[in-house]
C-alpha positions as a Markdown table, in Angstrom:
| # | Residue | x | y | z |
|---|---|---|---|---|
| 1 | Unk | -60.0 | 15.0 | -21.1 |
| 2 | Unk | -61.6 | 13.1 | -18.2 |
| 3 | Unk | -59.6 | 10.3 | -16.7 |
| 4 | Unk | -61.4 | 7.0 | -16.8 |
| 5 | Unk | -62.0 | 5.1 | -13.5 |
| 6 | Unk | -59.5 | 2.2 | -14.2 |
| 7 | Unk | -56.7 | 4.7 | -14.6 |
| 8 | Unk | -57.7 | 6.5 | -11.4 |
| 9 | Unk | -57.5 | 3.2 | -9.6 |
| 10 | Unk | -54.2 | 2.4 | -11.1 |
| 11 | Unk | -52.8 | 5.8 | -9.9 |
| 12 | Unk | -54.2 | 5.3 | -6.4 |
| 13 | Unk | -52.4 | 1.9 | -6.2 |
| 14 | Unk | -49.0 | 3.0 | -7.5 |
| 15 | Unk | -48.5 | 6.4 | -6.0 |
| 16 | Unk | -48.4 | 5.1 | -2.4 |
| 17 | Unk | -45.9 | 2.5 | -3.5 |
| 18 | Unk | -43.6 | 5.0 | -5.1 |
| 19 | Unk | -43.8 | 7.2 | -2.0 |
| 20 | Unk | -42.7 | 4.3 | 0.3 |
| 21 | Unk | -39.8 | 3.1 | -1.8 |
| 22 | Unk | -37.2 | 4.5 | 0.6 |
| 23 | Unk | -38.4 | 2.4 | 3.5 |
| 24 | Unk | -37.1 | -0.9 | 2.0 |
| 25 | Unk | -33.8 | -0.4 | 0.3 |
| 26 | Unk | -31.4 | 1.3 | 2.8 |
| 27 | Unk | -28.1 | 3.0 | 2.0 |
| 28 | Unk | -24.9 | 1.4 | 3.2 |
| 29 | Unk | -22.8 | 3.2 | 5.8 |
| 30 | Unk | -19.4 | 1.9 | 7.1 |
| 31 | Unk | -19.8 | 0.3 | 10.5 |
| 32 | Unk | -18.0 | 2.0 | 13.4 |
| 33 | Unk | -14.8 | 0.0 | 14.1 |
| 34 | Unk | -11.9 | 0.6 | 16.4 |
| 35 | Unk | -9.0 | 2.0 | 14.2 |
| 36 | Unk | -7.0 | 3.9 | 16.8 |
| 37 | Unk | -5.1 | 1.0 | 18.3 |
| 38 | Unk | -4.9 | -1.5 | 15.5 |
| 39 | Unk | -1.2 | -1.9 | 15.9 |
| 40 | Unk | 1.5 | -1.3 | 18.4 |
| 41 | Unk | 4.3 | 1.2 | 17.4 |
| 42 | Unk | 5.8 | 2.0 | 20.8 |
| 43 | Unk | 7.9 | 5.1 | 20.3 |
| 44 | Unk | 7.6 | 5.2 | 16.5 |
| 45 | Unk | 5.8 | 8.4 | 15.5 |
| 46 | Unk | 2.5 | 8.2 | 13.6 |
| 47 | Unk | 1.5 | 10.6 | 10.9 |
| 48 | Unk | -0.4 | 10.7 | 7.7 |
| 49 | Unk | 2.5 | 9.3 | 5.7 |
| 50 | Unk | 3.1 | 5.6 | 5.4 |
| 51 | Unk | 5.9 | 3.7 | 3.6 |
| 52 | Unk | 3.1 | 1.9 | 1.9 |
| 53 | Unk | 2.7 | 5.0 | -0.3 |
| 54 | Unk | 6.2 | 4.4 | -1.7 |
| 55 | Unk | 6.2 | 2.7 | -5.1 |
| 56 | Unk | 7.9 | -0.7 | -5.2 |
| 57 | Unk | 10.1 | 0.7 | -8.0 |
| 58 | Unk | 11.5 | 3.2 | -5.5 |
| 59 | Unk | 11.7 | 0.8 | -2.6 |
| 60 | Unk | 13.9 | -1.8 | -4.3 |
| 61 | Unk | 17.2 | -0.6 | -5.6 |
| 62 | Unk | 18.4 | -3.8 | -7.3 |
| 63 | Unk | 17.7 | -3.4 | -11.1 |
| 64 | Unk | 17.6 | -7.2 | -11.6 |
| 65 | Unk | 14.9 | -7.5 | -8.9 |
| 66 | Unk | 12.9 | -4.7 | -10.4 |
| 67 | Unk | 13.0 | -6.5 | -13.8 |
| 68 | Unk | 11.9 | -9.8 | -12.2 |
| 69 | Unk | 8.9 | -8.0 | -10.5 |
| 70 | Unk | 7.9 | -6.5 | -13.8 |
| 71 | Unk | 8.1 | -9.9 | -15.5 |
| 72 | Unk | 6.1 | -11.5 | -12.7 |
| 73 | Unk | 3.3 | -8.9 | -12.9 |
| 74 | Unk | 3.0 | -9.6 | -16.6 |
| 75 | Unk | 3.3 | -13.4 | -16.6 |
| 76 | Unk | 2.3 | -14.8 | -13.1 |
| 77 | Unk | -0.6 | -17.2 | -13.4 |
| 78 | Unk | -2.3 | -16.1 | -10.1 |
| 79 | Unk | -2.3 | -12.5 | -11.4 |
| 80 | Unk | -3.9 | -13.5 | -14.7 |
| 81 | Unk | -6.6 | -15.6 | -12.9 |
| 82 | Unk | -7.4 | -12.6 | -10.7 |
| 83 | Unk | -7.6 | -10.4 | -13.7 |
| 84 | Unk | -10.2 | -12.7 | -15.3 |
| 85 | Unk | -12.2 | -12.5 | -12.2 |
| 86 | Unk | -12.3 | -8.7 | -12.7 |
| 87 | Unk | -13.4 | -9.2 | -16.3 |
| 88 | Unk | -16.3 | -11.5 | -15.1 |
| 89 | Unk | -17.3 | -9.0 | -12.4 |
| 90 | Unk | -17.4 | -6.2 | -14.9 |
| 91 | Unk | -19.9 | -8.2 | -17.0 |
| 92 | Unk | -22.2 | -8.5 | -14.0 |
| 93 | Unk | -21.9 | -4.7 | -13.4 |
| 94 | Unk | -23.1 | -4.1 | -17.0 |
| 95 | Unk | -26.0 | -6.5 | -16.3 |
| 96 | Unk | -26.9 | -4.7 | -13.2 |
| 97 | Unk | -27.1 | -1.3 | -15.0 |
| 98 | Unk | -29.3 | -2.9 | -17.6 |
| 99 | Unk | -31.9 | -3.8 | -14.9 |
| 100 | Unk | -33.5 | -0.3 | -15.3 |
| 101 | Unk | -34.2 | -0.8 | -19.0 |
| 102 | Unk | -37.2 | -2.7 | -20.4 |
| 103 | Unk | -36.8 | -6.1 | -22.0 |
| 104 | Unk | -37.8 | -6.8 | -25.6 |
| 105 | Unk | -38.3 | -10.2 | -27.1 |
| 106 | Unk | -39.4 | -11.2 | -30.6 |
| 107 | Unk | -41.3 | -14.3 | -31.6 |
| 108 | Unk | -42.0 | -15.9 | -34.9 |
| 109 | Unk | -44.3 | -19.0 | -34.8 |
| 110 | Unk | -46.4 | -21.3 | -36.9 |
| 111 | Unk | -49.2 | -23.3 | -35.3 |
| 112 | Unk | -51.2 | -26.1 | -36.8 |
| 113 | Unk | -54.1 | -27.6 | -34.8 |
| 114 | Unk | -56.4 | -30.5 | -35.8 |
| 115 | Unk | -59.3 | -31.0 | -33.5 |
| 116 | Unk | -60.8 | -34.4 | -32.7 |
| 117 | Unk | -64.1 | -35.1 | -34.3 |
| 118 | Unk | -65.5 | -36.0 | -30.8 |
| 119 | Unk | -64.2 | -32.8 | -29.3 |
| 120 | Unk | -66.2 | -29.6 | -28.5 |
| 121 | Unk | -65.3 | -27.9 | -31.8 |
| 122 | Unk | -64.4 | -31.0 | -33.8 |
| 123 | Unk | -67.8 | -31.1 | -35.6 |
| 124 | Unk | -67.4 | -27.5 | -36.7 |
| 125 | Unk | -63.8 | -27.4 | -37.6 |
| 126 | Unk | -63.0 | -30.6 | -39.4 |
| 127 | Unk | -60.0 | -29.2 | -41.3 |
| 128 | Unk | -56.7 | -28.4 | -39.5 |
| 129 | Unk | -56.4 | -24.8 | -38.4 |
| 130 | Unk | -53.1 | -23.0 | -39.2 |
| 131 | Unk | -51.9 | -19.7 | -37.7 |
| 132 | Unk | -48.9 | -17.5 | -38.5 |
| 133 | Unk | -47.6 | -15.0 | -35.9 |
| 134 | Unk | -44.8 | -12.4 | -35.8 |
| 135 | Unk | -44.8 | -10.5 | -32.6 |
| 136 | Unk | -42.7 | -8.6 | -30.1 |
| 137 | Unk | -43.1 | -8.2 | -26.3 |
| 138 | Unk | -41.9 | -5.2 | -24.4 |
| 139 | Unk | -41.9 | -5.5 | -20.5 |
| 140 | Unk | -40.7 | -3.3 | -17.8 |
| 141 | Unk | -40.6 | -3.6 | -14.0 |
| 142 | Unk | -40.7 | -0.4 | -11.9 |
| 143 | Unk | -38.1 | -0.2 | -9.2 |
| 144 | Unk | -40.7 | 0.5 | -6.5 |
| 145 | Unk | -38.8 | -0.9 | -3.5 |
| 146 | Unk | -35.2 | -0.3 | -4.7 |
| 147 | Unk | -34.6 | -4.0 | -5.7 |
| 148 | Unk | -33.1 | -3.1 | -9.1 |
| 149 | Unk | -31.0 | -0.4 | -7.6 |
| 150 | Unk | -29.7 | -2.7 | -4.9 |
| 151 | Unk | -28.9 | -5.4 | -7.4 |
| 152 | Unk | -26.9 | -2.8 | -9.4 |
| 153 | Unk | -25.0 | -1.7 | -6.3 |
| 154 | Unk | -24.3 | -5.3 | -5.3 |
| 155 | Unk | -22.8 | -6.0 | -8.7 |
| 156 | Unk | -20.7 | -2.8 | -8.4 |
| 157 | Unk | -19.4 | -3.9 | -4.9 |
| 158 | Unk | -18.6 | -7.3 | -6.3 |
| 159 | Unk | -16.6 | -5.7 | -9.1 |
| 160 | Unk | -14.6 | -3.6 | -6.7 |
| 161 | Unk | -14.1 | -6.7 | -4.5 |
| 162 | Unk | -12.6 | -8.5 | -7.4 |
| 163 | Unk | -10.4 | -5.5 | -8.2 |
| 164 | Unk | -9.2 | -5.4 | -4.6 |
| 165 | Unk | -8.5 | -9.2 | -4.8 |
| 166 | Unk | -6.4 | -8.5 | -7.9 |
| 167 | Unk | -4.5 | -5.8 | -6.0 |
| 168 | Unk | -3.9 | -8.2 | -3.0 |
| 169 | Unk | -2.5 | -10.8 | -5.4 |
| 170 | Unk | -0.3 | -8.2 | -6.9 |
| 171 | Unk | 1.0 | -7.0 | -3.5 |
| 172 | Unk | 1.7 | -10.6 | -2.4 |
| 173 | Unk | 3.4 | -11.4 | -5.6 |
| 174 | Unk | 5.7 | -8.3 | -5.4 |
| 175 | Unk | 6.7 | -9.0 | -1.8 |
| 176 | Unk | 7.0 | -12.8 | -2.6 |
| 177 | Unk | 9.4 | -12.2 | -5.5 |
| 178 | Unk | 11.5 | -9.7 | -3.4 |
| 179 | Unk | 11.6 | -12.0 | -0.4 |
| 180 | Unk | 12.6 | -15.1 | -2.4 |
| 181 | Unk | 15.2 | -13.1 | -4.3 |
| 182 | Unk | 16.8 | -12.0 | -1.0 |
| 183 | Unk | 16.6 | -15.5 | 0.3 |
| 184 | Unk | 18.5 | -16.8 | -2.8 |
| 185 | Unk | 21.2 | -14.3 | -2.2 |
| 186 | Unk | 21.4 | -15.3 | 1.4 |
| 187 | Unk | 21.8 | -19.0 | 0.4 |
| 188 | Unk | 24.5 | -18.0 | -2.1 |
| 189 | Unk | 26.5 | -16.3 | 0.7 |
| 190 | Unk | 26.0 | -19.2 | 3.1 |
| 191 | Unk | 27.1 | -21.6 | 0.3 |
| 192 | Unk | 30.2 | -19.5 | -0.3 |
| 193 | Unk | 31.0 | -19.6 | 3.5 |
| 194 | Unk | 30.4 | -23.3 | 3.6 |
| 195 | Unk | 32.7 | -24.0 | 0.7 |
| 196 | Unk | 35.5 | -21.9 | 2.1 |
| 197 | Unk | 35.0 | -23.7 | 5.4 |
| 198 | Unk | 35.1 | -27.0 | 3.6 |
| 199 | Unk | 38.5 | -26.1 | 2.0 |
| 200 | Unk | 39.7 | -25.1 | 5.5 |
| 201 | Unk | 38.5 | -28.4 | 6.9 |
| 202 | Unk | 40.5 | -30.3 | 4.3 |
| 203 | Unk | 43.6 | -28.3 | 5.1 |
| 204 | Unk | 43.0 | -28.9 | 8.8 |
| 205 | Unk | 42.7 | -32.7 | 8.1 |
| 206 | Unk | 46.2 | -32.6 | 6.5 |
| 207 | Unk | 47.5 | -30.6 | 9.4 |
| 208 | Unk | 46.0 | -33.0 | 11.9 |
| 209 | Unk | 47.5 | -36.0 | 10.2 |
| 210 | Unk | 50.9 | -34.3 | 10.3 |
| 211 | Unk | 50.4 | -33.6 | 14.0 |
| 212 | Unk | 49.5 | -37.2 | 14.6 |
| 213 | Unk | 52.6 | -38.4 | 12.8 |
| 214 | Unk | 54.6 | -36.0 | 15.0 |
| 215 | Unk | 53.0 | -37.6 | 18.1 |
| 216 | Unk | 51.1 | -34.4 | 19.2 |
| 217 | Unk | 47.6 | -35.7 | 18.6 |
| 218 | Unk | 46.0 | -39.1 | 18.5 |
| 219 | Unk | 44.0 | -41.0 | 15.8 |
| 220 | Unk | 40.8 | -39.7 | 17.5 |
| 221 | Unk | 41.7 | -36.2 | 16.5 |
| 222 | Unk | 42.2 | -37.3 | 12.9 |
| 223 | Unk | 38.8 | -39.0 | 12.9 |
| 224 | Unk | 37.0 | -36.0 | 14.5 |
| 225 | Unk | 38.6 | -33.6 | 12.0 |
| 226 | Unk | 37.5 | -35.9 | 9.1 |
| 227 | Unk | 34.0 | -36.1 | 10.6 |
| 228 | Unk | 33.8 | -32.3 | 10.9 |
| 229 | Unk | 34.9 | -32.1 | 7.2 |
| 230 | Unk | 32.1 | -34.4 | 6.1 |
| 231 | Unk | 29.6 | -32.5 | 8.2 |
| 232 | Unk | 30.6 | -29.4 | 6.3 |
| 233 | Unk | 30.2 | -31.3 | 3.0 |
| 234 | Unk | 26.6 | -32.1 | 4.0 |
| 235 | Unk | 25.9 | -28.5 | 4.7 |
| 236 | Unk | 27.3 | -27.6 | 1.2 |
| 237 | Unk | 25.1 | -30.3 | -0.4 |
| 238 | Unk | 22.0 | -29.1 | 1.5 |
| 239 | Unk | 22.6 | -25.5 | 0.5 |
| 240 | Unk | 23.1 | -26.3 | -3.2 |
| 241 | Unk | 19.9 | -28.4 | -3.2 |
| 242 | Unk | 17.9 | -25.6 | -1.4 |
| 243 | Unk | 19.2 | -23.1 | -4.0 |
| 244 | Unk | 17.9 | -25.3 | -6.8 |
| 245 | Unk | 14.5 | -25.8 | -5.2 |
| 246 | Unk | 14.2 | -22.0 | -4.4 |
| 247 | Unk | 15.1 | -21.1 | -8.0 |
| 248 | Unk | 12.3 | -23.4 | -9.2 |
| 249 | Unk | 9.8 | -21.7 | -6.9 |
| 250 | Unk | 11.0 | -18.3 | -8.0 |
| 251 | Unk | 10.5 | -19.3 | -11.6 |
| 252 | Unk | 6.9 | -20.2 | -10.9 |
| 253 | Unk | 6.4 | -16.7 | -9.4 |
| 254 | Unk | 7.6 | -15.4 | -12.8 |
| 255 | Unk | 5.1 | -17.6 | -14.6 |
| 256 | Unk | 8.0 | -19.5 | -16.3 |
| 257 | Unk | 9.5 | -23.0 | -16.1 |
| 258 | Unk | 12.3 | -23.9 | -13.7 |
| 259 | Unk | 15.5 | -22.1 | -14.6 |
| 260 | Unk | 18.7 | -20.6 | -13.2 |
| 261 | Unk | 18.1 | -17.2 | -11.6 |
| 262 | Unk | 20.6 | -14.4 | -12.2 |
| 263 | Unk | 21.1 | -12.3 | -9.0 |
| 264 | Unk | 23.3 | -9.9 | -7.2 |
| 265 | Unk | 25.0 | -10.1 | -3.8 |
| 266 | Unk | 23.3 | -9.9 | -0.4 |
| 267 | Unk | 25.9 | -7.5 | 0.9 |
| 268 | Unk | 24.8 | -5.0 | -1.8 |
| 269 | Unk | 21.1 | -5.1 | -0.8 |
| 270 | Unk | 19.5 | -2.3 | 1.2 |
| 271 | Unk | 16.1 | -0.7 | 1.7 |
| 272 | Unk | 16.6 | 2.9 | 2.5 |
| 273 | Unk | 13.0 | 4.0 | 2.7 |
| 274 | Unk | 12.2 | 5.8 | 6.0 |
| 275 | Unk | 10.4 | 3.5 | 8.4 |
| 276 | Unk | 6.9 | 5.0 | 8.8 |
| 277 | Unk | 3.7 | 3.2 | 9.5 |
| 278 | Unk | 1.2 | 6.1 | 9.2 |
| 279 | Unk | -1.9 | 6.2 | 11.3 |
| 280 | Unk | -3.8 | 2.9 | 11.7 |
| 281 | Unk | -6.8 | 4.3 | 9.9 |
| 282 | Unk | -4.8 | 4.2 | 6.6 |
| 283 | Unk | -5.1 | 0.4 | 6.6 |
| 284 | Unk | -8.7 | 0.9 | 5.4 |
| 285 | Unk | -7.4 | 2.6 | 2.3 |
| 286 | Unk | -4.1 | 0.9 | 1.8 |
| 287 | Unk | -4.7 | -2.8 | 2.5 |
| 288 | Unk | -6.3 | -4.5 | -0.6 |
| 289 | Unk | -7.6 | -7.4 | 1.5 |
| 290 | Unk | -9.3 | -5.0 | 4.0 |
| 291 | Unk | -10.9 | -3.2 | 1.1 |
| 292 | Unk | -11.9 | -6.5 | -0.4 |
| 293 | Unk | -13.6 | -7.5 | 2.9 |
| 294 | Unk | -15.5 | -4.2 | 3.0 |
| 295 | Unk | -16.7 | -4.6 | -0.6 |
| 296 | Unk | -17.8 | -8.1 | 0.4 |
| 297 | Unk | -19.8 | -6.5 | 3.2 |
| 298 | Unk | -21.4 | -3.9 | 0.9 |
| 299 | Unk | -22.3 | -6.7 | -1.6 |
| 300 | Unk | -24.0 | -8.7 | 1.2 |
| 301 | Unk | -25.8 | -5.5 | 2.5 |
| 302 | Unk | -27.2 | -4.8 | -0.9 |
| 303 | Unk | -28.3 | -8.4 | -1.4 |
| 304 | Unk | -30.1 | -8.2 | 1.9 |
| 305 | Unk | -31.9 | -5.2 | 0.4 |
| 306 | Unk | -32.9 | -7.2 | -2.6 |
| 307 | Unk | -34.2 | -10.0 | -0.4 |
| 308 | Unk | -36.3 | -7.6 | 1.6 |
| 309 | Unk | -37.7 | -6.0 | -1.5 |
| 310 | Unk | -38.7 | -9.4 | -2.9 |
| 311 | Unk | -41.3 | -9.6 | 0.0 |
| 312 | Unk | -43.2 | -6.6 | -1.4 |
| 313 | Unk | -45.4 | -6.3 | -4.5 |
| 314 | Unk | -43.8 | -5.9 | -7.8 |
| 315 | Unk | -45.2 | -3.5 | -10.4 |
| 316 | Unk | -44.7 | -4.5 | -14.1 |
| 317 | Unk | -45.9 | -3.3 | -17.4 |
| 318 | Unk | -45.9 | -5.3 | -20.6 |
| 319 | Unk | -47.0 | -4.7 | -24.2 |
| 320 | Unk | -47.3 | -7.2 | -27.0 |
| 321 | Unk | -47.9 | -6.5 | -30.6 |
| 322 | Unk | -47.4 | -7.9 | -34.1 |
| 323 | Unk | -49.1 | -9.8 | -36.9 |
| 324 | Unk | -51.4 | -12.8 | -36.7 |
| 325 | Unk | -53.1 | -14.5 | -39.6 |
| 326 | Unk | -54.8 | -17.8 | -40.4 |
| 327 | Unk | -53.4 | -17.6 | -43.9 |
| 328 | Unk | -49.8 | -17.1 | -45.0 |
| 329 | Unk | -50.7 | -14.7 | -47.8 |
| 330 | Unk | -52.4 | -12.3 | -45.4 |
| 331 | Unk | -49.8 | -12.6 | -42.6 |
| 332 | Unk | -48.2 | -9.2 | -42.9 |
| 333 | Unk | -51.4 | -7.3 | -43.9 |
| 334 | Unk | -52.5 | -4.3 | -41.9 |
| 335 | Unk | -55.7 | -6.3 | -41.0 |
| 336 | Unk | -53.5 | -8.9 | -39.3 |
| 337 | Unk | -52.1 | -6.4 | -36.7 |
| 338 | Unk | -52.9 | -7.1 | -33.0 |
| 339 | Unk | -51.8 | -5.6 | -29.7 |
| 340 | Unk | -52.2 | -6.0 | -26.0 |
| 341 | Unk | -51.2 | -4.0 | -22.9 |
| 342 | Unk | -51.0 | -5.4 | -19.3 |
| 343 | Unk | -50.2 | -3.6 | -16.1 |
| 344 | Unk | -49.8 | -5.9 | -13.1 |
| 345 | Unk | -49.2 | -5.6 | -9.4 |
| 346 | Unk | -48.0 | -9.0 | -8.0 |
| 347 | Unk | -47.8 | -9.7 | -4.3 |
| 348 | Unk | -46.1 | -13.0 | -3.2 |
| 349 | Unk | -48.4 | -14.9 | -0.8 |
| 350 | Unk | -47.5 | -18.6 | -0.5 |
| 351 | Unk | -44.3 | -19.7 | -2.1 |
| 352 | Unk | -43.0 | -22.5 | 0.1 |
| 353 | Unk | -41.3 | -19.9 | 2.4 |
| 354 | Unk | -38.6 | -19.3 | -0.3 |
| 355 | Unk | -38.6 | -15.5 | 0.0 |
| 356 | Unk | -38.5 | -15.5 | 3.8 |
| 357 | Unk | -35.7 | -18.0 | 3.8 |
| 358 | Unk | -33.8 | -16.0 | 1.2 |
| 359 | Unk | -34.1 | -12.9 | 3.4 |
| 360 | Unk | -32.9 | -14.8 | 6.6 |
| 361 | Unk | -30.0 | -16.3 | 4.7 |
| 362 | Unk | -29.1 | -12.9 | 3.3 |
| 363 | Unk | -29.1 | -11.4 | 6.8 |
| 364 | Unk | -26.9 | -14.2 | 8.1 |
| 365 | Unk | -24.4 | -13.7 | 5.2 |
| 366 | Unk | -24.3 | -10.0 | 5.9 |
| 367 | Unk | -23.4 | -10.7 | 9.5 |
| 368 | Unk | -20.7 | -13.1 | 8.3 |
| 369 | Unk | -19.3 | -10.4 | 5.9 |
| 370 | Unk | -19.2 | -7.9 | 8.8 |
| 371 | Unk | -17.3 | -10.3 | 11.0 |
| 372 | Unk | -14.9 | -11.1 | 8.0 |
| 373 | Unk | -14.3 | -7.4 | 7.6 |
| 374 | Unk | -13.6 | -6.9 | 11.3 |
| 375 | Unk | -11.2 | -9.9 | 11.3 |
| 376 | Unk | -9.4 | -8.6 | 8.2 |
| 377 | Unk | -8.8 | -5.3 | 9.9 |
| 378 | Unk | -7.6 | -6.9 | 13.1 |
| 379 | Unk | -5.4 | -9.2 | 11.1 |
| 380 | Unk | -3.9 | -6.3 | 9.2 |
| 381 | Unk | -3.1 | -4.5 | 12.5 |
| 382 | Unk | -1.5 | -7.6 | 13.9 |
| 383 | Unk | 0.6 | -8.2 | 10.8 |
| 384 | Unk | 1.9 | -4.6 | 11.0 |
| 385 | Unk | 2.8 | -5.0 | 14.7 |
| 386 | Unk | 4.5 | -8.4 | 14.0 |
| 387 | Unk | 6.5 | -7.1 | 11.1 |
| 388 | Unk | 7.6 | -4.0 | 13.0 |
| 389 | Unk | 8.7 | -5.9 | 16.1 |
| 390 | Unk | 10.4 | -8.5 | 13.9 |
| 391 | Unk | 12.4 | -5.8 | 12.0 |
| 392 | Unk | 13.5 | -4.2 | 15.3 |
| 393 | Unk | 14.5 | -7.6 | 16.7 |
| 394 | Unk | 16.4 | -8.6 | 13.7 |
| 395 | Unk | 18.2 | -5.3 | 13.6 |
| 396 | Unk | 19.3 | -5.8 | 17.2 |
| 397 | Unk | 20.2 | -9.4 | 16.5 |
| 398 | Unk | 22.3 | -8.4 | 13.5 |
| 399 | Unk | 24.4 | -6.1 | 15.6 |
| 400 | Unk | 24.8 | -8.8 | 18.3 |
| 401 | Unk | 25.6 | -11.5 | 15.8 |
| 402 | Unk | 28.3 | -9.3 | 14.3 |
| 403 | Unk | 30.0 | -9.1 | 17.7 |
| 404 | Unk | 29.4 | -12.8 | 18.2 |
| 405 | Unk | 31.0 | -13.6 | 14.9 |
| 406 | Unk | 34.1 | -11.5 | 15.7 |
| 407 | Unk | 34.5 | -13.3 | 19.0 |
| 408 | Unk | 34.1 | -16.8 | 17.6 |
| 409 | Unk | 36.5 | -16.1 | 14.7 |
| 410 | Unk | 39.1 | -14.8 | 17.2 |
| 411 | Unk | 38.5 | -17.9 | 19.4 |
| 412 | Unk | 39.1 | -20.2 | 16.4 |
| 413 | Unk | 42.4 | -18.5 | 15.5 |
| 414 | Unk | 43.6 | -18.6 | 19.2 |
| 415 | Unk | 42.6 | -22.3 | 19.5 |
| 416 | Unk | 44.5 | -23.2 | 16.3 |
| 417 | Unk | 47.6 | -21.4 | 17.5 |
| 418 | Unk | 47.4 | -23.0 | 20.9 |
| 419 | Unk | 47.0 | -26.5 | 19.4 |
| 420 | Unk | 50.0 | -26.0 | 17.2 |
| 421 | Unk | 52.0 | -25.2 | 20.3 |
| 422 | Unk | 50.6 | -28.1 | 22.2 |
| 423 | Unk | 48.8 | -25.9 | 24.7 |
| 424 | Unk | 45.1 | -26.7 | 23.8 |
| 425 | Unk | 42.8 | -29.7 | 23.8 |
| 426 | Unk | 41.8 | -30.7 | 20.3 |
| 427 | Unk | 38.2 | -30.8 | 21.4 |
| 428 | Unk | 38.4 | -27.1 | 22.1 |
| 429 | Unk | 39.6 | -26.5 | 18.6 |
| 430 | Unk | 36.8 | -28.5 | 17.0 |
| 431 | Unk | 34.2 | -26.7 | 19.1 |
| 432 | Unk | 35.7 | -23.3 | 18.2 |
| 433 | Unk | 35.6 | -24.2 | 14.5 |
| 434 | Unk | 32.0 | -25.3 | 14.6 |
| 435 | Unk | 30.9 | -22.3 | 16.6 |
| 436 | Unk | 32.6 | -20.0 | 14.1 |
| 437 | Unk | 30.9 | -21.7 | 11.1 |
| 438 | Unk | 27.4 | -21.6 | 12.8 |
| 439 | Unk | 27.9 | -17.9 | 13.7 |
| 440 | Unk | 28.8 | -17.0 | 10.1 |
| 441 | Unk | 25.7 | -18.8 | 8.8 |
| 442 | Unk | 23.5 | -17.3 | 11.5 |
| 443 | Unk | 24.8 | -13.8 | 10.7 |
| 444 | Unk | 23.7 | -14.3 | 7.1 |
| 445 | Unk | 20.3 | -15.5 | 8.3 |
| 446 | Unk | 19.9 | -12.2 | 10.3 |
| 447 | Unk | 20.9 | -10.2 | 7.2 |
| 448 | Unk | 18.1 | -11.9 | 5.2 |
| 449 | Unk | 15.6 | -11.7 | 8.1 |
| 450 | Unk | 16.1 | -7.9 | 8.4 |
| 451 | Unk | 15.5 | -7.4 | 4.7 |
| 452 | Unk | 12.6 | -9.8 | 4.8 |
| 453 | Unk | 10.9 | -8.1 | 7.8 |
| 454 | Unk | 11.2 | -4.8 | 6.0 |
| 455 | Unk | 9.5 | -6.2 | 2.9 |
| 456 | Unk | 6.8 | -7.8 | 5.2 |
| 457 | Unk | 6.1 | -4.5 | 6.9 |
| 458 | Unk | 5.7 | -2.9 | 3.5 |
| 459 | Unk | 3.2 | -5.6 | 2.5 |
| 460 | Unk | 1.4 | -5.4 | 5.9 |
| 461 | Unk | 0.9 | -1.7 | 5.5 |
| 462 | Unk | -0.7 | -2.2 | 2.1 |
| 463 | Unk | 2.2 | -1.3 | -0.2 |
| 464 | Unk | 3.0 | -2.6 | -3.6 |
| 465 | Unk | -0.3 | -2.4 | -5.5 |
| 466 | Unk | -0.4 | 1.3 | -6.2 |
């Protein structure tokens, strides 16, 4: 059968368009970024294994802490909000996939027209005209320039971005619960020390009064001892208050109302996982926030493709068919059938510069997304370095504070003994007591800081969400 000229013209117009489709929508490729020196490890060996690959269930040995993390992952409000973002993004993915399919719409209408007697057809049609219609319209746009494909890919990147955001919230929640749990136990230990010290201060006050009565010290010593006792009382009050406030914050992490938190002892806590950072390149695959930033870049890249494609002609096909009749009784008769087919090629010409602006904005947003991605990677590297050096520093400080504590405790015992024998100034005794208390509290701070820095290193390397 011979092809009619209109169809030849249609083929001549569409074939070149289909052949050139690859010149508009480009494929995304990861930008070349520096990943060799993202963080400083000094003499720490680097290999393909990272402590981020360890499950949080294996990292933390405290069963109570593990139970709290499980509860937080189930109930935490931020986790649930992030999960709903994933659900919404999934709906857009489904919409993006449907872009390849034709659209179908149905219409049922009744029209009644009464012409004016002075109008063009008023003298011929004096009675109202009524028309009944039942029709369907099928339309389809060819993805000539890759616009539909890019929209689909952009929706997919947006979905993965929301998944990564959910993983980032999960990681932050796990490490937040662990850090707060350790901090509560540190405050418990400091409170125990402060209460023991307060009891000792009360006994010292009685001893000082006895020494005053014996003429060995003056009233000034009594007042100084009493002041030191009240100072310790204030420390106890502050610690008790801080514990209550931290328990309230911990309850919010669990998605529950303020309550007392059951917990173990700080001295029984340890993280025995081997300290390994892996190669810096692993941050691209382990850090949810870095992955989130890259998916944001992919989304912006594909939307730039969409904006570019909008500058080119769009090819669409549409068909309409159904029943039309001037009389209701004949509405669904075979003689009332009608149909139409339209093939169109539409090129934007003047549209108030909307499409050009859209493309320029898309390019700017893509550059912003690239910079955000680079910043996320650099920030990840810095956080690993900071956590690693903090852990090393706190480990060294813990050893030094242990020696400091031993020295201050000995000095306090010696000063008390010398005072009882009238060989020491009472100010020396007060100073030794205060130094010993501060040293004990600082030692607990270092215990907590060492655990906290290990948890932070775990988070910085991207652990917790797997």
